[in-house]
BASEPA-451632 format. One line per field, with one value per residue (C-alpha): x, y, z; residue in one letter. Coordinates in Angstrom, 3 decimals, always signed. Layout:
# residues N
xx <- X ...;
yy <- Y ...;
zz <- Z ...;
r <- A ...;
# end
This chain:
# residues 520
xx <- +23.227 +26.218 +27.516 +27.136 +29.189 +31.763 +32.193 +32.834 +35.548 +39.257 +40.736 +42.893 +40.052 +37.644 +40.104 +40.686 +36.906 +36.543 +39.366 +37.714 +34.400 +36.130 +37.601 +34.195 +32.518 +35.139 +34.857 +31.055 +31.265 +33.495 +31.199 +28.167 +30.085 +30.179 +32.649 +35.908 +37.815 +37.652 +39.636 +38.338 +37.230 +39.907 +43.250 +46.086 +47.564 +44.095 +43.422 +46.704 +46.223 +42.760 +44.313 +46.815 +49.873 +50.332 +52.452 +55.910 +56.660 +54.275 +55.702 +53.803 +54.173 +50.602 +48.207 +47.637 +47.932 +45.954 +42.471 +43.423 +46.813 +47.120 +50.868 +53.565 +54.170 +57.553 +59.999 +61.322 +64.351 +64.563 +67.698 +67.436 +68.095 +68.276 +65.133 +62.951 +59.201 +57.075 +54.292 +51.217 +47.640 +44.559 +42.635 +43.160 +43.234 +43.359 +45.710 +48.900 +48.714 +50.683 +49.753 +51.895 +54.880 +54.131 +53.985 +57.127 +59.149 +57.832 +60.583 +63.197 +63.587 +63.196 +64.436 +62.850 +64.998 +62.837 +59.906 +58.037 +56.909 +53.229 +53.400 +54.090 +57.579 +58.832 +61.043 +61.616 +63.689 +66.407 +68.838 +71.130 +74.810 +77.731 +77.875 +79.940 +78.831 +78.170 +78.923 +76.354 +73.090 +71.286 +67.659 +65.037 +63.532 +60.256 +58.301 +59.514 +56.465 +53.147 +50.189 +46.494 +45.449 +42.004 +41.101 +43.927 +47.105 +49.997 +53.640 +55.257 +58.939 +60.892 +64.259 +67.069 +70.507 +72.375 +69.261 +68.089 +66.671 +67.362 +66.950 +69.613 +68.264 +64.681 +62.106 +59.976 +61.302 +61.975 +65.441 +67.110 +64.470 +61.334 +58.294 +57.243 +55.239 +55.559 +54.112 +54.770 +52.924 +55.400 +55.322 +55.989 +56.868 +59.932 +62.313 +65.696 +67.907 +70.421 +70.750 +68.629 +65.261 +64.284 +61.914 +62.203 +64.540 +68.292 +71.638 +72.293 +75.794 +75.216 +77.356 +76.660 +76.914 +75.852 +73.046 +69.712 +70.629 +68.054 +64.327 +63.113 +60.822 +62.745 +61.099 +62.877 +64.046 +67.239 +67.190 +69.686 +69.018 +68.154 +65.681 +63.312 +60.269 +59.130 +60.765 +59.557 +59.584 +59.243 +58.418 +61.326 +62.706 +66.087 +67.289 +70.913 +73.244 +70.370 +67.003 +64.816 +61.710 +61.678 +63.650 +66.030 +66.393 +65.226 +61.558 +59.671 +56.526 +56.412 +53.300 +55.248 +56.395 +56.347 +53.834 +54.555 +54.404 +51.395 +51.688 +50.822 +51.795 +51.183 +54.259 +54.086 +56.475 +55.955 +58.435 +58.122 +61.890 +62.292 +61.053 +58.617 +58.267 +55.706 +55.578 +52.485 +51.658 +48.603 +47.511 +47.091 +44.284 +42.100 +41.701 +43.148 +46.566 +48.382 +50.716 +53.822 +55.585 +54.709 +57.145 +60.367 +63.236 +66.214 +67.982 +71.455 +72.840 +72.112 +68.466 +66.744 +66.511 +66.893 +69.273 +67.511 +69.155 +66.150 +67.230 +64.816 +65.982 +64.186 +65.591 +68.903 +70.345 +71.507 +75.081 +73.822 +74.025 +72.341 +72.219 +68.493 +65.537 +62.011 +58.878 +57.442 +54.044 +53.357 +54.563 +54.341 +56.116 +54.322 +55.133 +54.249 +52.855 +49.535 +46.737 +45.848 +42.480 +44.230 +46.422 +43.324 +41.608 +44.647 +44.733 +41.038 +41.718 +44.631 +42.428 +39.637 +41.700 +42.052 +45.777 +46.282 +42.628 +41.342 +42.534 +39.018 +40.049 +40.404 +41.143 +42.850 +46.367 +45.509 +47.937 +46.561 +44.415 +44.525 +44.894 +45.814 +47.713 +46.348 +48.255 +46.746 +48.671 +46.239 +47.888 +47.526 +44.447 +43.556 +47.074 +48.224 +51.489 +51.999 +54.974 +56.122 +59.247 +60.131 +60.184 +57.499 +55.719 +52.748 +50.072 +46.457 +44.174 +40.466 +37.639 +38.466 +42.151 +43.405 +43.408 +47.216 +47.356 +44.848 +46.848 +50.086 +48.443 +47.261 +49.302 +48.840 +49.649 +52.090 +53.621 +56.816 +59.623 +61.984 +59.458 +56.015 +54.630 +55.285 +54.267 +55.596 +53.732 +53.637 +52.735 +49.289 +50.325 +53.993 +53.797 +56.852 +57.845 +57.769 +58.179 +61.700 +63.976 +67.404 +69.472 +66.351 +64.163 +61.351 +61.324 +59.358 +61.791 +61.638 +62.277 +65.665 +65.662 +68.656 +68.577 +69.173 +66.183 +63.931 +64.791 +64.523 +61.049 +59.609 +57.651 +56.154 +52.820 +51.798 +49.132 +49.616 +52.093 +49.566 +46.891 +45.288 +45.703 +48.789 +52.525 +55.031 +58.529 +61.374 +62.290 +66.037 +65.889 +63.199 +63.396 +62.626 +59.050 +57.431 +57.058 +56.071 +58.206 +58.028 +55.846 +58.532 +58.490 +61.267 +61.977 +62.514 +63.418 +61.848 +64.599 +67.997 +70.522 +68.500 +65.828 +63.290 +64.022 +62.558 +60.535 +57.963 +54.678 +56.600 +53.855 +51.259 +53.544 +54.248 +50.580 +48.622 +45.059 +44.737 +41.882 +40.125 +42.262 +41.909 +42.420 +39.393;
yy <- +119.991 +118.275 +117.089 +120.621 +122.022 +119.273 +120.099 +123.770 +123.147 +123.518 +120.318 +119.410 +119.969 +118.049 +115.137 +115.117 +115.017 +112.072 +110.236 +110.824 +109.545 +106.440 +105.759 +106.261 +103.829 +101.160 +101.634 +101.445 +98.287 +96.678 +97.757 +96.054 +92.957 +93.445 +90.854 +92.439 +89.426 +90.597 +93.540 +96.978 +99.490 +101.962 +100.553 +102.560 +104.007 +104.870 +106.719 +108.634 +109.520 +110.899 +113.014 +114.504 +112.618 +109.690 +106.662 +106.695 +103.266 +100.498 +97.215 +94.245 +90.495 +89.909 +92.038 +94.681 +98.289 +99.677 +98.397 +98.031 +96.345 +92.871 +92.425 +90.572 +91.147 +89.486 +87.027 +83.809 +81.724 +78.037 +76.338 +73.203 +74.787 +78.601 +79.087 +82.075 +82.686 +85.785 +85.526 +87.505 +87.942 +85.769 +88.672 +92.348 +94.372 +91.168 +88.902 +87.004 +83.660 +81.803 +78.465 +79.381 +79.806 +76.524 +74.688 +76.251 +75.665 +72.154 +69.722 +72.448 +75.860 +79.353 +82.826 +86.144 +87.897 +90.871 +92.861 +94.639 +98.245 +98.376 +102.068 +103.289 +104.272 +100.651 +101.157 +97.446 +96.208 +93.598 +91.969 +94.639 +94.804 +95.570 +98.917 +100.912 +98.796 +95.376 +92.804 +92.016 +90.678 +87.436 +86.901 +86.072 +82.556 +82.717 +80.490 +81.944 +84.071 +82.387 +84.525 +84.937 +88.224 +88.885 +85.287 +84.045 +82.227 +84.339 +84.963 +88.045 +88.956 +87.903 +89.642 +88.096 +89.652 +89.793 +90.195 +93.332 +94.833 +98.076 +100.203 +102.871 +104.123 +105.243 +107.501 +110.084 +109.504 +112.681 +114.252 +117.348 +118.469 +117.492 +116.405 +112.763 +110.302 +106.559 +103.679 +99.990 +97.119 +95.249 +93.150 +93.929 +90.299 +90.005 +92.799 +93.419 +96.282 +96.139 +98.600 +99.023 +97.673 +100.508 +101.143 +104.349 +106.900 +106.216 +106.983 +105.942 +104.551 +102.308 +104.670 +107.024 +110.384 +112.544 +114.002 +114.274 +112.015 +109.415 +109.663 +106.205 +104.499 +102.536 +99.890 +98.049 +98.262 +100.243 +103.473 +105.753 +108.866 +108.420 +108.615 +106.257 +105.252 +101.670 +98.751 +99.384 +98.519 +102.110 +103.718 +106.097 +108.179 +107.099 +110.420 +109.170 +109.209 +108.768 +107.158 +110.130 +110.218 +114.039 +117.078 +116.429 +112.755 +111.387 +110.885 +113.885 +111.791 +109.772 +108.000 +106.549 +103.302 +101.443 +99.199 +96.124 +92.605 +93.026 +90.859 +93.477 +97.160 +100.086 +102.368 +105.793 +108.698 +111.932 +114.735 +118.036 +118.018 +121.501 +122.091 +119.372 +115.599 +113.336 +109.757 +107.591 +103.979 +101.780 +98.220 +96.867 +94.596 +97.195 +100.824 +104.096 +105.737 +107.366 +110.303 +110.039 +113.125 +116.040 +118.932 +120.406 +118.657 +117.616 +120.655 +119.309 +120.732 +118.923 +118.040 +121.319 +121.211 +117.499 +116.115 +112.910 +111.046 +109.041 +105.398 +102.954 +100.555 +97.702 +95.781 +97.615 +101.034 +103.384 +102.077 +98.464 +98.160 +94.760 +93.377 +93.922 +91.576 +92.480 +91.599 +93.381 +92.851 +96.038 +99.626 +102.701 +106.002 +109.115 +112.327 +115.072 +114.790 +112.950 +114.509 +113.078 +112.117 +110.073 +108.381 +107.509 +106.105 +103.954 +102.653 +101.770 +99.885 +97.985 +96.976 +95.907 +93.220 +91.117 +90.646 +87.448 +86.465 +82.939 +80.481 +79.072 +75.545 +74.297 +71.160 +69.019 +68.403 +69.913 +72.644 +75.995 +74.545 +76.227 +73.773 +73.241 +70.142 +68.500 +66.021 +62.552 +61.472 +61.002 +63.771 +66.370 +65.950 +69.633 +70.760 +72.018 +72.892 +76.647 +78.955 +80.956 +83.128 +81.633 +78.043 +75.424 +74.401 +72.343 +74.474 +74.143 +76.084 +76.519 +78.713 +81.173 +81.461 +84.822 +85.699 +85.706 +82.160 +80.942 +82.570 +81.048 +77.611 +77.989 +76.862 +76.982 +73.750 +74.291 +71.908 +70.533 +73.011 +70.114 +67.615 +68.562 +65.174 +66.118 +69.164 +72.378 +74.429 +78.230 +80.368 +81.951 +85.234 +85.381 +85.209 +83.495 +81.823 +78.014 +75.239 +73.865 +71.748 +72.816 +70.532 +68.319 +70.999 +72.790 +76.552 +79.135 +80.806 +82.808 +80.851 +81.834 +79.541 +77.346 +73.609 +73.045 +75.143 +73.501 +70.043 +71.033 +72.486 +69.514 +66.692 +63.590 +62.270 +58.705 +57.042 +57.823 +55.467 +54.841 +54.010 +57.401 +60.571 +61.368 +61.151 +63.417 +62.174 +64.633 +64.793 +64.690 +62.466 +59.994 +57.851 +60.893 +62.115 +65.295 +64.705 +66.623 +66.003 +68.009 +70.547 +71.259 +69.899 +67.841 +65.408 +62.243 +58.628 +55.672 +55.264 +56.924 +58.858 +62.076 +62.441 +63.380 +60.062 +58.098 +55.084 +55.750 +56.873 +57.567 +56.245 +58.465 +61.506 +61.393 +60.981 +64.186 +65.043 +67.564 +69.864 +73.008 +76.085 +77.999 +81.355 +82.650;
zz <- +94.819 +96.445 +93.060 +91.621 +94.507 +94.102 +90.403 +91.183 +93.771 +92.908 +91.460 +94.490 +96.958 +94.731 +94.467 +98.220 +98.783 +96.399 +98.155 +101.517 +100.168 +98.825 +102.260 +103.893 +101.488 +102.226 +105.985 +105.849 +103.730 +106.307 +109.130 +107.620 +106.559 +102.800 +101.383 +100.288 +98.941 +95.332 +94.016 +94.975 +92.326 +93.397 +94.490 +96.104 +92.914 +91.590 +94.835 +94.722 +91.048 +91.813 +94.566 +92.091 +93.368 +90.972 +91.762 +90.189 +91.646 +92.698 +93.945 +95.338 +95.451 +96.570 +94.502 +91.867 +93.033 +90.081 +89.306 +85.618 +86.119 +84.622 +84.234 +86.151 +89.855 +90.252 +88.720 +90.243 +89.320 +90.168 +91.439 +89.342 +85.935 +86.530 +84.433 +85.280 +85.285 +85.772 +88.329 +87.416 +88.571 +88.684 +87.106 +86.319 +89.513 +91.559 +93.479 +92.709 +90.952 +93.619 +92.053 +89.052 +91.376 +93.140 +89.827 +88.387 +91.577 +92.268 +93.205 +93.584 +95.228 +93.801 +94.648 +93.750 +91.149 +90.157 +91.537 +88.772 +88.986 +88.110 +87.213 +83.682 +84.891 +84.878 +87.941 +88.463 +91.410 +90.944 +93.381 +94.803 +93.956 +96.244 +98.033 +100.455 +103.421 +101.965 +99.298 +96.621 +97.995 +97.240 +96.311 +98.889 +98.857 +96.969 +99.382 +102.687 +103.443 +102.566 +103.599 +102.884 +101.253 +99.865 +100.597 +98.358 +99.370 +98.076 +98.974 +100.475 +100.434 +103.536 +103.835 +105.875 +106.375 +103.082 +100.926 +99.131 +95.929 +94.102 +90.968 +90.436 +87.112 +87.634 +86.017 +87.806 +91.337 +93.333 +93.164 +94.625 +97.079 +95.163 +97.159 +97.469 +99.520 +100.087 +102.071 +102.517 +104.144 +106.325 +109.512 +113.167 +113.895 +111.646 +112.615 +114.187 +115.290 +112.448 +109.590 +107.568 +106.446 +104.102 +101.226 +99.271 +97.721 +97.865 +96.248 +92.665 +93.349 +96.423 +98.525 +101.415 +99.636 +102.560 +104.618 +102.840 +99.932 +101.024 +101.728 +102.684 +105.184 +107.784 +109.964 +112.754 +116.353 +115.764 +117.799 +116.058 +118.164 +121.845 +123.375 +121.614 +123.650 +124.124 +122.380 +118.835 +116.057 +114.888 +111.569 +110.973 +108.128 +106.764 +105.392 +105.309 +108.275 +110.654 +111.309 +112.212 +114.390 +114.420 +113.281 +116.175 +115.287 +118.616 +119.405 +120.724 +121.017 +124.233 +122.983 +120.057 +121.634 +118.320 +116.634 +118.727 +117.319 +115.078 +111.972 +109.327 +109.515 +107.184 +107.348 +105.685 +105.049 +103.162 +102.653 +100.809 +100.319 +101.741 +105.259 +106.331 +106.668 +108.364 +109.638 +110.070 +110.820 +111.092 +111.634 +108.114 +109.354 +111.055 +111.988 +110.804 +110.578 +113.485 +112.872 +115.044 +113.667 +111.393 +111.374 +110.109 +108.375 +110.529 +111.905 +111.040 +107.785 +104.537 +105.067 +104.241 +101.309 +100.681 +98.050 +96.964 +94.095 +92.912 +93.208 +94.868 +97.566 +99.341 +102.299 +102.824 +103.530 +100.810 +100.939 +100.987 +104.767 +104.749 +108.278 +108.688 +108.423 +107.401 +105.468 +102.436 +100.855 +98.903 +98.613 +96.416 +95.881 +94.630 +92.814 +95.291 +98.798 +99.024 +101.000 +104.390 +102.888 +100.202 +102.816 +104.830 +101.763 +100.945 +104.514 +104.292 +101.064 +102.627 +105.565 +103.211 +101.451 +104.591 +105.197 +107.178 +106.937 +107.248 +104.641 +104.409 +105.447 +109.011 +110.984 +108.337 +107.027 +103.654 +102.570 +103.702 +106.477 +109.877 +112.748 +116.357 +117.586 +120.754 +122.914 +123.461 +126.572 +129.472 +131.487 +128.821 +126.630 +127.038 +126.050 +122.655 +120.927 +121.098 +120.772 +123.772 +123.829 +120.418 +121.750 +121.228 +124.409 +125.545 +127.162 +128.257 +125.907 +126.564 +125.318 +128.103 +127.124 +125.911 +122.224 +122.369 +123.744 +121.164 +118.378 +119.646 +119.500 +115.892 +112.890 +109.127 +107.300 +104.419 +101.915 +103.402 +102.790 +102.017 +100.592 +99.299 +100.341 +103.982 +106.031 +107.528 +110.126 +109.855 +112.851 +112.496 +114.099 +113.012 +109.198 +107.721 +111.017 +111.086 +113.624 +113.234 +115.373 +116.550 +118.799 +118.842 +120.459 +118.595 +118.042 +116.071 +113.667 +110.415 +107.234 +105.812 +102.796 +103.591 +102.968 +106.679 +107.687 +105.102 +106.405 +110.069 +109.456 +107.549 +109.193 +107.593 +108.867 +109.699 +111.792 +115.478 +117.136 +119.919 +117.366 +117.924 +115.893 +113.828 +114.452 +112.698 +111.871 +111.395 +107.706 +108.343 +111.453 +110.378 +113.528 +115.648 +116.092 +117.336 +121.077 +124.194 +127.258 +130.484 +128.591 +126.016 +122.459 +120.856 +118.072 +120.095 +119.461 +121.266 +123.853 +123.904 +125.959 +126.184 +128.861 +126.185 +124.396 +127.326 +126.197 +128.936 +127.300 +124.071 +121.779 +123.455 +123.606 +119.846 +118.874 +118.159 +117.258 +114.436 +115.501 +114.386 +115.138 +118.367 +116.675 +114.747;
r <- X X X X X X X X X X X X X X X X X X X X X X X X X X X X X X X X X X X X X X X X X X X X X X X X X X X X X X X X X X X X X X X X X X X X X X X X X X X X X X X X X X X X X X X X X X X X X X X X X X X X X X X X X X X X X X X X X X X X X X X X X X X X X X X X X X X X X X X X X X X X X X X X X X X X X X X X X X X X X X X X X X X X X X X X X X X X X X X X X X X X X X X X X X X X X X X X X X X X X X X X X X X X X X X X X X X X X X X X X X X X X X X X X X X X X X X X X X X X X X X X X X X X X X X X X X X X X X X X X X X X X X X X X X X X X X X X X X X X X X X X X X X X X X X X X X X X X X X X X X X X X X X X X X X X X X X X X X X X X X X X X X X X X X X X X X X X X X X X X X X X X X X X X X X X X X X X X X X X X X X X X X X X X X X X X X X X X X X X X X X X X X X X X X X X X X X X X X X X X X X X X X X X X X X X X X X X X X X X X X X X X X X X X X X X X X X X X X X X X X X X X X X X X X X X X X X X X X X X X X X X X X X X X X X X X X X X X X X X X X X X X X X X X X X X X X X X X X X X X X X X X X X X X X X X X X X X X X X X X X X X;
# end
């Protein structure tokens, strides 16, 4: 009887019902613990197509966005000989073949030169050229953002200032007041207050051509129109000449204090191009979407109707304002405004793939293993290296410690960024941030791809100097070892002019036990 009624409903209502059912099935599967590591039957662009708002752009470095897609996700170029390679999928509808990137880039470094559009529109993104506010951009380092998705180790896109991607000659993207929707999965831990980390519709000439000529998601801590509540980062609409949280620009929603430093965020914008736009966000690891604004277009002239030009931008503003930082894992743009049911179903699918899930290996120095590093000095055998206010510190961690403290004391072992025979340590809860030394002290910082950063974040293991555990020599200062001193962490030599180079208990202080991770 239900199926008979469903068949007799109008197409849009029927599609919305199917999308809602798909979301419910995924949520129920998660609730009862059904494994979701393999590709889902309906992926985001399948869901939107069923709802009558097909994808006109679908970009991802980590997975397919159609269940039938089996093409390339992105292209990398290596520094050693400028050769390029396309990185595809392990299987149709599945996850990126990161091992192909690792093999191709072995012994050298690679940048990302192209992000392929999985839709039939072929709206591929390439490195952005010069614009009204910035010189030509450079490609992002291909290994800057290792992450686990769907149980697979893959790479996201980590944007630093001066990086960006664009396509000024697109097919099917909304222009001149047409309706559209878009989302991206990004990160709340890698943001700043500079303009403008955007994904979406932009000008076709890399210039600011006026109000309403953009329609893009913005994510960061820049408050263009005061007041903004909380400290962000916020999901905002970059509609050109303003980052809008409402029709008045400033936030009318005191509850919208931003997403906070959660590692994976779903950011969503939809705009009918005439008299209405809406903003939503969600935790890409759990839960549903929250609507922070749904109402009229900005009241200033030029936004109602909109004047979109149909280019696609990623990582910068429409005029190549490129001072922002940000992370990008996947995103799509649609023809028409998706239903709320379709949005909810897409969010459920995003949650189901397990962004930032366990790598499956713990307690060893194998690449991909999750670990904690425990001190061996007699004073401090219950203390571990953790990050706190961006600096590395030694702190007592126990089973009763907070989830935040346990997460701060958990690291993912990566191949050495400067030498694959050594190691780098990525923060468990700040994807793309690594332990690196600066002026001999250790900090947690985002990987920017420079030779200096790669060397500063690489450590080579040997038997513990005290005869216990493991010691880690700095790659570029090989006589200096990872050491705790006065509850801070340094690279220290055995004797020297700095207090942290003291020979007293040096062999114990530079010896660490690699343990199972504190974070689940």
